[in-house]
Every structure is written in structure tokens, then in C-alpha cells.
ZAGUZA-450390 format. One record per residue (C-alpha): residue number from 1; x, y, z. Coordinates in Angstrom, 1 decimal, always signed. Layout:
BEGIN
<rovex><nr>NUM</nr><px>X</px><py>Y</py><pz>Z</pz></rovex>
...
***
This chain:
BEGIN
<rovex><nr>1</nr><px>+0.1</px><py>+0.0</py><pz>-0.7</pz></rovex>
<rovex><nr>2</nr><px>+1.2</px><py>+3.5</py><pz>-0.9</pz></rovex>
<rovex><nr>3</nr><px>+0.2</px><py>+6.7</py><pz>+0.8</pz></rovex>
<rovex><nr>4</nr><px>+1.1</px><py>+9.7</py><pz>-0.1</pz></rovex>
<rovex><nr>5</nr><px>+1.3</px><py>+12.5</py><pz>+3.1</pz></rovex>
<rovex><nr>6</nr><px>+0.8</px><py>+16.6</py><pz>+2.7</pz></rovex>
<rovex><nr>7</nr><px>+0.1</px><py>+19.5</py><pz>+4.8</pz></rovex>
<rovex><nr>8</nr><px>-0.2</px><py>+23.0</py><pz>+4.6</pz></rovex>
<rovex><nr>9</nr><px>-1.1</px><py>+23.7</py><pz>+1.3</pz></rovex>
<rovex><nr>10</nr><px>-1.8</px><py>+27.0</py><pz>+1.4</pz></rovex>
<rovex><nr>11</nr><px>-4.2</px><py>+28.6</py><pz>-1.5</pz></rovex>
<rovex><nr>12</nr><px>-1.3</px><py>+26.8</py><pz>-4.3</pz></rovex>
<rovex><nr>13</nr><px>-2.8</px><py>+25.0</py><pz>-6.3</pz></rovex>
<rovex><nr>14</nr><px>-0.1</px><py>+24.5</py><pz>-9.4</pz></rovex>
<rovex><nr>15</nr><px>+1.9</px><py>+23.2</py><pz>-6.7</pz></rovex>
<rovex><nr>16</nr><px>-0.9</px><py>+20.5</py><pz>-5.5</pz></rovex>
<rovex><nr>17</nr><px>-2.2</px><py>+19.9</py><pz>-9.4</pz></rovex>
<rovex><nr>18</nr><px>+1.5</px><py>+18.8</py><pz>-9.8</pz></rovex>
<rovex><nr>19</nr><px>+2.0</px><py>+16.4</py><pz>-7.1</pz></rovex>
<rovex><nr>20</nr><px>+4.0</px><py>+13.0</py><pz>-9.2</pz></rovex>
<rovex><nr>21</nr><px>+2.9</px><py>+10.5</py><pz>-7.4</pz></rovex>
<rovex><nr>22</nr><px>+0.2</px><py>+7.9</py><pz>-8.1</pz></rovex>
<rovex><nr>23</nr><px>-1.1</px><py>+6.4</py><pz>-4.7</pz></rovex>
<rovex><nr>24</nr><px>-3.9</px><py>+4.7</py><pz>-3.1</pz></rovex>
<rovex><nr>25</nr><px>-4.1</px><py>+7.0</py><pz>-0.5</pz></rovex>
<rovex><nr>26</nr><px>-3.8</px><py>+10.6</py><pz>-0.2</pz></rovex>
<rovex><nr>27</nr><px>-3.9</px><py>+11.9</py><pz>+3.1</pz></rovex>
<rovex><nr>28</nr><px>-3.6</px><py>+15.9</py><pz>+4.0</pz></rovex>
<rovex><nr>29</nr><px>-2.3</px><py>+17.0</py><pz>+7.4</pz></rovex>
<rovex><nr>30</nr><px>-4.4</px><py>+20.1</py><pz>+7.3</pz></rovex>
<rovex><nr>31</nr><px>-4.0</px><py>+24.5</py><pz>+5.7</pz></rovex>
<rovex><nr>32</nr><px>-5.2</px><py>+24.2</py><pz>+2.9</pz></rovex>
<rovex><nr>33</nr><px>-6.6</px><py>+27.8</py><pz>+2.2</pz></rovex>
<rovex><nr>34</nr><px>-4.8</px><py>+31.4</py><pz>+3.0</pz></rovex>
<rovex><nr>35</nr><px>-1.4</px><py>+32.6</py><pz>+1.3</pz></rovex>
<rovex><nr>36</nr><px>-2.1</px><py>+31.1</py><pz>-2.4</pz></rovex>
<rovex><nr>37</nr><px>-3.9</px><py>+32.2</py><pz>-4.7</pz></rovex>
<rovex><nr>38</nr><px>-6.1</px><py>+29.7</py><pz>-5.5</pz></rovex>
<rovex><nr>39</nr><px>-7.6</px><py>+28.3</py><pz>-2.0</pz></rovex>
<rovex><nr>40</nr><px>-11.3</px><py>+27.1</py><pz>-3.6</pz></rovex>
<rovex><nr>41</nr><px>-9.4</px><py>+24.7</py><pz>-5.8</pz></rovex>
<rovex><nr>42</nr><px>-7.5</px><py>+23.3</py><pz>-3.5</pz></rovex>
<rovex><nr>43</nr><px>-10.5</px><py>+22.1</py><pz>-0.7</pz></rovex>
<rovex><nr>44</nr><px>-12.2</px><py>+21.1</py><pz>-4.1</pz></rovex>
<rovex><nr>45</nr><px>-8.8</px><py>+18.7</py><pz>-5.2</pz></rovex>
<rovex><nr>46</nr><px>-8.7</px><py>+17.9</py><pz>-1.4</pz></rovex>
<rovex><nr>47</nr><px>-12.0</px><py>+17.1</py><pz>-1.2</pz></rovex>
<rovex><nr>48</nr><px>-12.2</px><py>+14.8</py><pz>-4.0</pz></rovex>
<rovex><nr>49</nr><px>-9.2</px><py>+12.8</py><pz>-4.2</pz></rovex>
<rovex><nr>50</nr><px>-8.1</px><py>+12.6</py><pz>-0.6</pz></rovex>
<rovex><nr>51</nr><px>-8.8</px><py>+9.9</py><pz>+2.0</pz></rovex>
<rovex><nr>52</nr><px>-8.3</px><py>+11.6</py><pz>+5.1</pz></rovex>
<rovex><nr>53</nr><px>-8.0</px><py>+15.5</py><pz>+6.3</pz></rovex>
<rovex><nr>54</nr><px>-7.3</px><py>+16.9</py><pz>+9.4</pz></rovex>
<rovex><nr>55</nr><px>-7.9</px><py>+20.7</py><pz>+9.8</pz></rovex>
<rovex><nr>56</nr><px>-5.3</px><py>+23.0</py><pz>+10.1</pz></rovex>
<rovex><nr>57</nr><px>-5.1</px><py>+26.9</py><pz>+11.7</pz></rovex>
<rovex><nr>58</nr><px>-5.9</px><py>+28.4</py><pz>+8.6</pz></rovex>
<rovex><nr>59</nr><px>-8.6</px><py>+26.3</py><pz>+7.8</pz></rovex>
<rovex><nr>60</nr><px>-10.3</px><py>+27.1</py><pz>+11.5</pz></rovex>
<rovex><nr>61</nr><px>-9.7</px><py>+30.2</py><pz>+10.6</pz></rovex>
<rovex><nr>62</nr><px>-11.6</px><py>+30.4</py><pz>+7.6</pz></rovex>
<rovex><nr>63</nr><px>-13.9</px><py>+28.1</py><pz>+8.6</pz></rovex>
<rovex><nr>64</nr><px>-15.0</px><py>+30.1</py><pz>+12.1</pz></rovex>
<rovex><nr>65</nr><px>-13.6</px><py>+33.1</py><pz>+11.2</pz></rovex>
<rovex><nr>66</nr><px>-10.6</px><py>+33.1</py><pz>+14.1</pz></rovex>
<rovex><nr>67</nr><px>-7.3</px><py>+34.7</py><pz>+14.4</pz></rovex>
<rovex><nr>68</nr><px>-5.1</px><py>+32.2</py><pz>+13.1</pz></rovex>
<rovex><nr>69</nr><px>-2.5</px><py>+32.5</py><pz>+15.3</pz></rovex>
<rovex><nr>70</nr><px>+0.6</px><py>+33.5</py><pz>+12.7</pz></rovex>
<rovex><nr>71</nr><px>+3.9</px><py>+34.6</py><pz>+13.5</pz></rovex>
<rovex><nr>72</nr><px>+4.5</px><py>+38.3</py><pz>+13.2</pz></rovex>
<rovex><nr>73</nr><px>+7.0</px><py>+38.2</py><pz>+10.2</pz></rovex>
<rovex><nr>74</nr><px>+3.7</px><py>+36.8</py><pz>+8.3</pz></rovex>
<rovex><nr>75</nr><px>+0.9</px><py>+38.3</py><pz>+10.4</pz></rovex>
<rovex><nr>76</nr><px>-0.2</px><py>+41.1</py><pz>+7.1</pz></rovex>
<rovex><nr>77</nr><px>+0.4</px><py>+38.2</py><pz>+4.7</pz></rovex>
<rovex><nr>78</nr><px>-2.1</px><py>+35.5</py><pz>+7.0</pz></rovex>
<rovex><nr>79</nr><px>-4.3</px><py>+38.9</py><pz>+7.1</pz></rovex>
<rovex><nr>80</nr><px>-4.9</px><py>+40.2</py><pz>+4.0</pz></rovex>
<rovex><nr>81</nr><px>-4.9</px><py>+36.4</py><pz>+2.2</pz></rovex>
<rovex><nr>82</nr><px>-7.2</px><py>+35.9</py><pz>+4.7</pz></rovex>
<rovex><nr>83</nr><px>-9.4</px><py>+38.3</py><pz>+3.7</pz></rovex>
<rovex><nr>84</nr><px>-9.4</px><py>+37.2</py><pz>+0.1</pz></rovex>
<rovex><nr>85</nr><px>-9.9</px><py>+33.6</py><pz>+0.9</pz></rovex>
<rovex><nr>86</nr><px>-13.1</px><py>+34.2</py><pz>+2.7</pz></rovex>
<rovex><nr>87</nr><px>-14.4</px><py>+35.9</py><pz>-0.3</pz></rovex>
<rovex><nr>88</nr><px>-13.1</px><py>+33.1</py><pz>-2.7</pz></rovex>
<rovex><nr>89</nr><px>-14.7</px><py>+30.2</py><pz>-0.7</pz></rovex>
<rovex><nr>90</nr><px>-18.3</px><py>+29.3</py><pz>-1.2</pz></rovex>
<rovex><nr>91</nr><px>-20.5</px><py>+28.4</py><pz>+2.0</pz></rovex>
<rovex><nr>92</nr><px>-20.3</px><py>+25.2</py><pz>+1.1</pz></rovex>
<rovex><nr>93</nr><px>-16.2</px><py>+25.1</py><pz>+1.4</pz></rovex>
<rovex><nr>94</nr><px>-16.0</px><py>+26.8</py><pz>+4.5</pz></rovex>
<rovex><nr>95</nr><px>-18.4</px><py>+23.7</py><pz>+6.2</pz></rovex>
<rovex><nr>96</nr><px>-16.2</px><py>+21.7</py><pz>+4.2</pz></rovex>
<rovex><nr>97</nr><px>-13.4</px><py>+23.2</py><pz>+6.5</pz></rovex>
<rovex><nr>98</nr><px>-15.1</px><py>+22.7</py><pz>+9.5</pz></rovex>
<rovex><nr>99</nr><px>-15.6</px><py>+19.8</py><pz>+9.5</pz></rovex>
<rovex><nr>100</nr><px>-12.7</px><py>+18.8</py><pz>+9.6</pz></rovex>
<rovex><nr>101</nr><px>-11.4</px><py>+16.7</py><pz>+12.5</pz></rovex>
<rovex><nr>102</nr><px>-8.0</px><py>+18.4</py><pz>+15.2</pz></rovex>
<rovex><nr>103</nr><px>-6.6</px><py>+14.4</py><pz>+15.0</pz></rovex>
<rovex><nr>104</nr><px>-7.3</px><py>+10.9</py><pz>+13.3</pz></rovex>
<rovex><nr>105</nr><px>-6.2</px><py>+7.7</py><pz>+14.7</pz></rovex>
<rovex><nr>106</nr><px>-6.2</px><py>+4.9</py><pz>+12.2</pz></rovex>
<rovex><nr>107</nr><px>-4.7</px><py>+1.8</py><pz>+11.0</pz></rovex>
<rovex><nr>108</nr><px>-3.4</px><py>+0.7</py><pz>+7.7</pz></rovex>
<rovex><nr>109</nr><px>-1.8</px><py>-2.4</py><pz>+6.6</pz></rovex>
<rovex><nr>110</nr><px>-1.2</px><py>-3.2</py><pz>+10.4</pz></rovex>
<rovex><nr>111</nr><px>+0.3</px><py>+0.0</py><pz>+11.1</pz></rovex>
<rovex><nr>112</nr><px>-1.4</px><py>+2.5</py><pz>+13.5</pz></rovex>
<rovex><nr>113</nr><px>-1.3</px><py>+6.2</py><pz>+12.2</pz></rovex>
<rovex><nr>114</nr><px>-2.1</px><py>+9.7</py><pz>+14.5</pz></rovex>
<rovex><nr>115</nr><px>-2.8</px><py>+12.6</py><pz>+12.6</pz></rovex>
<rovex><nr>116</nr><px>-2.7</px><py>+16.2</py><pz>+12.9</pz></rovex>
<rovex><nr>117</nr><px>-2.0</px><py>+19.7</py><pz>+11.8</pz></rovex>
<rovex><nr>118</nr><px>+0.1</px><py>+20.9</py><pz>+14.7</pz></rovex>
<rovex><nr>119</nr><px>+1.4</px><py>+18.5</py><pz>+17.7</pz></rovex>
<rovex><nr>120</nr><px>-0.6</px><py>+15.4</py><pz>+19.3</pz></rovex>
<rovex><nr>121</nr><px>-1.8</px><py>+17.9</py><pz>+22.5</pz></rovex>
<rovex><nr>122</nr><px>-2.1</px><py>+21.2</py><pz>+21.0</pz></rovex>
<rovex><nr>123</nr><px>-3.0</px><py>+20.4</py><pz>+16.7</pz></rovex>
<rovex><nr>124</nr><px>-3.9</px><py>+23.8</py><pz>+15.1</pz></rovex>
<rovex><nr>125</nr><px>-1.5</px><py>+25.6</py><pz>+16.8</pz></rovex>
<rovex><nr>126</nr><px>+2.0</px><py>+25.0</py><pz>+18.5</pz></rovex>
<rovex><nr>127</nr><px>+4.8</px><py>+25.6</py><pz>+17.0</pz></rovex>
<rovex><nr>128</nr><px>+7.3</px><py>+23.0</py><pz>+17.8</pz></rovex>
<rovex><nr>129</nr><px>+10.5</px><py>+22.0</py><pz>+16.1</pz></rovex>
<rovex><nr>130</nr><px>+11.8</px><py>+19.3</py><pz>+14.8</pz></rovex>
<rovex><nr>131</nr><px>+14.7</px><py>+19.5</py><pz>+17.5</pz></rovex>
<rovex><nr>132</nr><px>+12.2</px><py>+19.5</py><pz>+20.6</pz></rovex>
<rovex><nr>133</nr><px>+12.6</px><py>+16.9</py><pz>+23.3</pz></rovex>
<rovex><nr>134</nr><px>+8.8</px><py>+17.5</py><pz>+23.9</pz></rovex>
<rovex><nr>135</nr><px>+8.2</px><py>+15.7</py><pz>+21.0</pz></rovex>
<rovex><nr>136</nr><px>+9.4</px><py>+12.0</py><pz>+23.0</pz></rovex>
<rovex><nr>137</nr><px>+7.2</px><py>+12.7</py><pz>+25.9</pz></rovex>
<rovex><nr>138</nr><px>+4.6</px><py>+13.7</py><pz>+23.6</pz></rovex>
<rovex><nr>139</nr><px>+5.0</px><py>+10.2</py><pz>+21.3</pz></rovex>
<rovex><nr>140</nr><px>+4.7</px><py>+7.9</py><pz>+24.6</pz></rovex>
<rovex><nr>141</nr><px>+1.4</px><py>+8.8</py><pz>+25.4</pz></rovex>
<rovex><nr>142</nr><px>+0.0</px><py>+7.6</py><pz>+22.1</pz></rovex>
<rovex><nr>143</nr><px>-0.2</px><py>+4.3</py><pz>+20.4</pz></rovex>
<rovex><nr>144</nr><px>+0.0</px><py>+4.9</py><pz>+17.2</pz></rovex>
<rovex><nr>145</nr><px>+3.7</px><py>+3.8</py><pz>+15.7</pz></rovex>
<rovex><nr>146</nr><px>+3.5</px><py>+6.6</py><pz>+13.2</pz></rovex>
<rovex><nr>147</nr><px>+2.6</px><py>+10.3</py><pz>+14.0</pz></rovex>
<rovex><nr>148</nr><px>+2.3</px><py>+13.0</py><pz>+11.0</pz></rovex>
<rovex><nr>149</nr><px>+2.5</px><py>+16.3</py><pz>+12.0</pz></rovex>
<rovex><nr>150</nr><px>+2.5</px><py>+20.0</py><pz>+9.6</pz></rovex>
<rovex><nr>151</nr><px>+2.6</px><py>+23.5</py><pz>+10.4</pz></rovex>
<rovex><nr>152</nr><px>+6.1</px><py>+24.1</py><pz>+11.1</pz></rovex>
<rovex><nr>153</nr><px>+6.6</px><py>+24.2</py><pz>+6.7</pz></rovex>
<rovex><nr>154</nr><px>+10.0</px><py>+22.4</py><pz>+7.5</pz></rovex>
<rovex><nr>155</nr><px>+10.0</px><py>+18.3</py><pz>+6.7</pz></rovex>
<rovex><nr>156</nr><px>+11.6</px><py>+15.9</py><pz>+9.2</pz></rovex>
<rovex><nr>157</nr><px>+11.6</px><py>+12.1</py><pz>+10.8</pz></rovex>
<rovex><nr>158</nr><px>+12.8</px><py>+11.6</py><pz>+14.3</pz></rovex>
<rovex><nr>159</nr><px>+12.1</px><py>+8.4</py><pz>+16.2</pz></rovex>
<rovex><nr>160</nr><px>+11.8</px><py>+7.1</py><pz>+19.6</pz></rovex>
<rovex><nr>161</nr><px>+12.1</px><py>+3.3</py><pz>+20.1</pz></rovex>
<rovex><nr>162</nr><px>+8.8</px><py>+2.0</py><pz>+18.4</pz></rovex>
<rovex><nr>163</nr><px>+7.5</px><py>+5.2</py><pz>+17.0</pz></rovex>
<rovex><nr>164</nr><px>+8.5</px><py>+7.9</py><pz>+14.1</pz></rovex>
<rovex><nr>165</nr><px>+7.4</px><py>+11.4</py><pz>+14.4</pz></rovex>
<rovex><nr>166</nr><px>+7.3</px><py>+12.4</py><pz>+10.4</pz></rovex>
<rovex><nr>167</nr><px>+6.5</px><py>+16.2</py><pz>+9.5</pz></rovex>
<rovex><nr>168</nr><px>+6.4</px><py>+15.8</py><pz>+5.5</pz></rovex>
<rovex><nr>169</nr><px>+6.7</px><py>+19.7</py><pz>+5.3</pz></rovex>
<rovex><nr>170</nr><px>+5.2</px><py>+22.8</py><pz>+3.0</pz></rovex>
<rovex><nr>171</nr><px>+3.4</px><py>+21.5</py><pz>-0.2</pz></rovex>
<rovex><nr>172</nr><px>+2.8</px><py>+24.8</py><pz>-1.0</pz></rovex>
<rovex><nr>173</nr><px>+5.0</px><py>+27.4</py><pz>+0.9</pz></rovex>
<rovex><nr>174</nr><px>+7.9</px><py>+25.2</py><pz>+1.9</pz></rovex>
<rovex><nr>175</nr><px>+10.5</px><py>+26.6</py><pz>+4.3</pz></rovex>
<rovex><nr>176</nr><px>+13.7</px><py>+24.6</py><pz>+3.6</pz></rovex>
<rovex><nr>177</nr><px>+15.7</px><py>+27.7</py><pz>+1.6</pz></rovex>
<rovex><nr>178</nr><px>+14.4</px><py>+26.5</py><pz>-1.9</pz></rovex>
<rovex><nr>179</nr><px>+11.1</px><py>+26.3</py><pz>-3.4</pz></rovex>
<rovex><nr>180</nr><px>+10.6</px><py>+22.7</py><pz>-4.1</pz></rovex>
<rovex><nr>181</nr><px>+7.4</px><py>+21.7</py><pz>-2.7</pz></rovex>
<rovex><nr>182</nr><px>+7.6</px><py>+18.7</py><pz>+0.0</pz></rovex>
<rovex><nr>183</nr><px>+5.3</px><py>+16.0</py><pz>+0.7</pz></rovex>
<rovex><nr>184</nr><px>+6.4</px><py>+12.9</py><pz>+2.3</pz></rovex>
<rovex><nr>185</nr><px>+5.0</px><py>+8.7</py><pz>+1.2</pz></rovex>
<rovex><nr>186</nr><px>+4.4</px><py>+5.9</py><pz>+3.5</pz></rovex>
<rovex><nr>187</nr><px>+5.0</px><py>+2.0</py><pz>+1.4</pz></rovex>
<rovex><nr>188</nr><px>+4.8</px><py>-0.9</py><pz>+2.7</pz></rovex>
<rovex><nr>189</nr><px>+6.1</px><py>+0.1</py><pz>+6.1</pz></rovex>
<rovex><nr>190</nr><px>+8.8</px><py>+2.5</py><pz>+4.3</pz></rovex>
<rovex><nr>191</nr><px>+8.7</px><py>+6.3</py><pz>+5.1</pz></rovex>
<rovex><nr>192</nr><px>+10.7</px><py>+8.8</py><pz>+2.8</pz></rovex>
<rovex><nr>193</nr><px>+11.2</px><py>+12.6</py><pz>+2.6</pz></rovex>
<rovex><nr>194</nr><px>+10.4</px><py>+13.7</py><pz>-1.3</pz></rovex>
<rovex><nr>195</nr><px>+10.1</px><py>+17.1</py><pz>-3.2</pz></rovex>
<rovex><nr>196</nr><px>+10.1</px><py>+18.4</py><pz>-6.8</pz></rovex>
<rovex><nr>197</nr><px>+9.7</px><py>+21.5</py><pz>-8.8</pz></rovex>
<rovex><nr>198</nr><px>+6.6</px><py>+22.9</py><pz>-10.0</pz></rovex>
<rovex><nr>199</nr><px>+5.6</px><py>+26.1</py><pz>-12.1</pz></rovex>
<rovex><nr>200</nr><px>+6.1</px><py>+28.1</py><pz>-9.9</pz></rovex>
<rovex><nr>201</nr><px>+5.7</px><py>+31.1</py><pz>-12.2</pz></rovex>
<rovex><nr>202</nr><px>+2.5</px><py>+30.7</py><pz>-12.3</pz></rovex>
<rovex><nr>203</nr><px>+1.4</px><py>+30.8</py><pz>-8.9</pz></rovex>
<rovex><nr>204</nr><px>+3.6</px><py>+34.2</py><pz>-9.0</pz></rovex>
<rovex><nr>205</nr><px>+1.6</px><py>+35.7</py><pz>-11.5</pz></rovex>
<rovex><nr>206</nr><px>-1.2</px><py>+34.5</py><pz>-10.3</pz></rovex>
<rovex><nr>207</nr><px>-0.3</px><py>+36.7</py><pz>-6.7</pz></rovex>
<rovex><nr>208</nr><px>+0.4</px><py>+39.3</py><pz>-8.5</pz></rovex>
<rovex><nr>209</nr><px>-3.5</px><py>+39.4</py><pz>-9.7</pz></rovex>
<rovex><nr>210</nr><px>-4.7</px><py>+39.0</py><pz>-6.0</pz></rovex>
<rovex><nr>211</nr><px>-6.9</px><py>+42.0</py><pz>-4.7</pz></rovex>
<rovex><nr>212</nr><px>-4.1</px><py>+42.9</py><pz>-2.0</pz></rovex>
<rovex><nr>213</nr><px>-1.8</px><py>+45.3</py><pz>-1.6</pz></rovex>
<rovex><nr>214</nr><px>+1.5</px><py>+44.7</py><pz>-3.6</pz></rovex>
<rovex><nr>215</nr><px>+4.0</px><py>+44.7</py><pz>-1.0</pz></rovex>
<rovex><nr>216</nr><px>+2.3</px><py>+41.8</py><pz>+0.2</pz></rovex>
<rovex><nr>217</nr><px>+1.6</px><py>+40.8</py><pz>-2.5</pz></rovex>
<rovex><nr>218</nr><px>+5.9</px><py>+40.6</py><pz>-3.0</pz></rovex>
<rovex><nr>219</nr><px>+6.3</px><py>+39.2</py><pz>+0.1</pz></rovex>
<rovex><nr>220</nr><px>+4.3</px><py>+36.8</py><pz>-0.4</pz></rovex>
<rovex><nr>221</nr><px>+6.2</px><py>+35.6</py><pz>-3.8</pz></rovex>
<rovex><nr>222</nr><px>+9.1</px><py>+36.2</py><pz>-1.8</pz></rovex>
<rovex><nr>223</nr><px>+8.8</px><py>+33.3</py><pz>+0.5</pz></rovex>
<rovex><nr>224</nr><px>+7.9</px><py>+31.0</py><pz>-2.1</pz></rovex>
<rovex><nr>225</nr><px>+11.0</px><py>+32.2</py><pz>-4.2</pz></rovex>
<rovex><nr>226</nr><px>+13.6</px><py>+31.5</py><pz>-1.1</pz></rovex>
<rovex><nr>227</nr><px>+11.6</px><py>+28.8</py><pz>+0.1</pz></rovex>
<rovex><nr>228</nr><px>+11.3</px><py>+30.6</py><pz>+3.2</pz></rovex>
<rovex><nr>229</nr><px>+11.7</px><py>+34.6</py><pz>+4.9</pz></rovex>
<rovex><nr>230</nr><px>+14.8</px><py>+36.0</py><pz>+4.5</pz></rovex>
<rovex><nr>231</nr><px>+17.1</px><py>+37.1</py><pz>+7.8</pz></rovex>
<rovex><nr>232</nr><px>+15.4</px><py>+39.9</py><pz>+9.9</pz></rovex>
***
């Protein structure tokens, strides 16, 4: 069985539609919307293709009209694109975002999985880096052998005795220092982190057409091109 796991698409339909893998199941770890120019197209793709989807903080923001609690450097980008996402998504698409669960536990091929967007104890908002020792403490409380998380946009795999924590990174707004879309694959018990190029120029042109300020447009473009924010 082959499972492709993606996270943090953030309205980047060009990256999503260029996904180069076939799969038996597609799992999505939240944040379908905001930042990118095509949140509606992303929601429809995920509704049609994904087997499992958990809710992210940006999905919560659009679904319930709440603050996504972004870091200071991303606050203006998040607010401008939140208004855009709210305007272009239909009531049915917002209802879909509200229907997503914050946590999912499931078994496939005798392996138990746990899925959330941020962390098991705070599935929507906690920003926990890969090196944190809290992962070991929290994994010990779960029955799952494989724990999938997102939110940080930085891919990693960490092992703790009989358990593994996997962050596939961000498909639509990676923070790896390069623009390649990131994802993970679980196949026959083997986990791999992968990435690929997508037509980022198309996404940039669409961002330039978004009804948001030019400064925010340029910041969004800079994040995509650089694979993260510049220092300072």
C-alpha cells in the first residue's frame, strides 16, 4: 500500500496539481487555504482526492472566522489573504473546512497512525521544531507507531523507540531554503521525504492578480522563491 502525505498547501494549486506520485491513499495534514491564490481549487481537489484530512489553523480561521495566530513576520500576509480566501470560498467549502477533525487515528496494514496539523496535544497552533524533546514525551502517550504532523513547513523524520514522528514539510509554501514542494510517502512500512519542482512562475503571476496590497504580494512571492523568509 502506498500513502502520500501532504501538508500546508496554502492555496497553491499549481504545486498541488503537479504532485508527481500515484497513490492508494492521499492524506492531508491541514492548511488548505490562505497565502496562495487558489484556495477554492485546492479545497475542491482535496475533497475529491483525499482519503484523510485534518484541520489546520488556517482552515479553522476561514471556517470559523478566527485568528490563525501566525507569527509576527507572517501576520500581514495572513490577514490579507484570509480576507481573500473568505471572499472566494463558497459557504459549502467553508462548511467542509469546519467539518475537518483536528486529530485522526487510523490503522493501515497493521500499522497504527496518528494525524494532526501541529502537535498531538495542541493540534492547531503549537509551533514545535524538529529538535524539541517534547516529541518523545508526547509520543509515549500515543498508541500509534507513526505520527504525522505539519504546521512548521519544515520536513523531518525522528524516531523514538518503536515510534516515528514525520513532518512532510509544506507542499505550497516550503521553508527549506528552496522553492521545491515537499511531501512524504509511506509504502510497505518504509517512510521517505520527497520534493519536486512545480511551475512557480504561474503561481507568482496569480499572486500578482490577487486583490491585496503590492507589498504583501511581493512578500508572498519572496517566500515562495526563497523557500522561506529572509533574515531580519
